[in-house]
Phi, psi and omega in degrees: 000139182296132177086011182240025182293325184263016180266128179234157181290143179282126182257001181282156180248147177285132178305150187301319183296319180285323179298316181295322179293319178297318180294319179296317180295319178296317180296321181289323181290321186265328181238000191284148171227163185298333181291333183267358185296319182293322179295322179294320180294317180297316180295323179294317179294324177296316178294327178294321178294321178294324179294327178296319179295320180295318180293325180289327182274341182276159178284147178292143180283162178292159184293328182267019180291149180284337182256105180292150180284125180294142179292153179300142183294324185290338184260318189249344183235150179267150175287148182282141176230159178302325181294319181292320178294316182296316182294316181295318181292316180296322179297318179295317180294322180296318179297320179294317179296321179296324179295322180291318182285338181288342178280101183284135176287149182298135181286139178274133179279142178289133180277143181252163181275355180226167181212157178282349180232070182286170179288126180301326179294326178294321177298318180294320179295323178293319177300317180295320180294318179295316179298320179296320179296317182290315183291317184295326182262011177055044179267157180295144184292334180279012177298331182291350177257003178287138184296323179290323177295317179294322177295323178296316179296320179294320179291327182295342181291340188253006179266154179288167181290345180273007183297137177241125180299155180291155179280172180295329177292321178294318180295318180276357181243259187296322181289327176295316179293320180295318178295321178297315181297319179296316180297316181292325177295315179294319180295316179297321179297319178292322179296320183279349179291118181058031180294328179290341180266312184266340183080175179232150180234136176253134181226159177179172179196153178257150179202166177235119183237118180053044177069014176257115177284118186235155174220119180267146181233125180234147174240153179219148179216190182292331182244002176219104190281334177205117180231118178284115184268319182197155171239110186275123178261116183260019184297311182295321181297317182280336178294333178263023174089009179282172180223157178276067182269182185297319182295318181294315181296317180295323180292338179269329184272322184300318178300325178293321179290323180290331176295322180279321186231077183294333180276353179058043181242349186258324180289123181232003180205143175229129183237115175223174178284182187269012179298144186298316182294324180289318180296322176295321179296322179295322179293325175296319179293321181295335177291336179266338180242099189294339183272358188290141170244125183270126179235145179261000000 
């Protein structure tokens, strides 16, 4: 073997006292049970006493001897006990076990449903599917640039492959209500942003569409220039002989304004057309909101 020219076999022998201890320890580790620990200790101590007698009767070795004289057991070494054997062995085993457990296995990374380097063929198939959906349903071609459409595509990347789209009942029921609540929450937040600085404006107009008497109400603020708050349907009111007079219009618009501005400190302008009933309704509203300026 390379690098072993000056290596020679060791001809020295292990002293009897140490050899016996190594053999006992080896036997206890591989075949040992707690019941045999005391017997191993007793035999080891007996051999140590015999080694002391041999060392006392023999002549001392020369100072330059290769084999140093082992120190007397009674002065430099402790007698073996079951506790000492157990502690030393357990300590060694514990260190080995700790070393094995301390080597952490590499953590597995969680797989995602999307990637920054997708398959080009998948992109092409998605483009074809979107185009087929738009053309088949006679939708405008610029739908792919709509912010809500892009948000839908982005959200679809994170759903599992078992996803099932909502039914028409869900879209026209719970999802419609949920979307309305989300929209109104966001709109109200924008209206109230810096409302004490820029103020709020109420706008509206009445109309009749397909024999339905309607009145739309819009609010505007510094960060939301036009927000449709409500479309008032007066069909039931007029079916029982009612009229769209000043009292009725004011009773429908004032609660909407109070929901946004309960302290009546932010609304400073109301804009409606010049119809007599609407102008009277605006004056009634201005009596409740002292900062209002009426505009035609």
